[in-house]
N, C-alpha and C positions, 0 to 999 in steps of 0.2 A: 681626873685621870686615874686609872687603876691598871692592874696587870691581869692578864687573861691566860688561862691554861687552854691549850689548843689540842688538836687531834692526836699529835704524837704521844701524848700521855696515855691514851687509851691502850690498855693491855700492858703498858710498861709500868705505870704507876709507881715510879721512884718517889721516895718521900724525903729526899735530901733537902728539898726546898722548905719543907715543914720545919725542919730543925733550926733554920735560920730566921724564920718569920717572927718578928718581935711582937706581933699582935694576934697571932693565931687566926689568920685570915683564910686558911685552907680548910676545905671540907672534903670528906672522902666518900666516894661512891664505890660500887662494886668493881668498876673497871678503870676509873681515873680519879684524879683530884680536880677540884675547881677552887677559884679564889672568890671569896665574898667581897664584892665591890664596896659594900657598906663598911667593911672592916679594914680593908687594905689601905695602908697609909702611903703607898707609892714609894717605898724606900728602895726598891730595885734589887735588894739582896738575893731574892729567890731566883732571879733570872740566871745568874752565873752558877748557881748550885744545881740547876736542873740538868742531869746527865743526858736527857733526851732533847734538850733545846726546845721544849714545848711551851715556854712561858714568854709572853710578849707584852709590851706596853700596848694598851688598847688602840693607840694610834698607829702601831706598827704591825698589827695582826695581819698575816698574809690575806690577800683579797679573797681567796677561796675558803677562808676560815672565819670570816667576820661574824658568822652566826654563833660562834663560840663566845662572843661577848655577852649575848643574851642568855646563852646556855649556862655560862658560869653564874650569872645573876640568879637565874631561875633554880638551878640545882643547888646552889648554896643555901637556898631557903628550905630545901628538902633533906639534904644530907647532913650528917653530924660533923662537927668540927674535929679536925685531927691536929694534935699539938706535939706529937712525938714521932720520931722517925721509926719506920718499920722496914723489915726486909722486903725487897721488891718481889714480885712473882718470880718463880723459878725460870720462867721462859721470857722474862722481860727483855733481855738482849736480843732475842729472836724477833720480837715485835718492834723494836726501836727502828724507826725509819720506814716501816711498812705503810704505804698509802692506803686510803680507803677504809679506815677502821671505824668510821661512825656507826656502822651497822652493829657493832659490838656493844654499844652503849645500852644499858638496861634502864 
């Protein structure tokens, strides 16, 4: 079991979760974060820290977002690890909760 970052992280990219991760399992892309399933120790701390509610246990990922399980795994191999909290994008609050953001992934 691992945790998965889902669609609501796109364009929000809050990094509160990064600051509590004990194993540096997060990777940063241009528009969102992902969790490396090979590093994640299933500790659950990141879930409560995500202001966008975008992190789920892989068994609880919403049905319309199960493709994010594979996406996290694949992108974690490409994107660099992030281990320190950063300021969110200036318009993060405007993007929080907006559906259909997949097209913004680079």
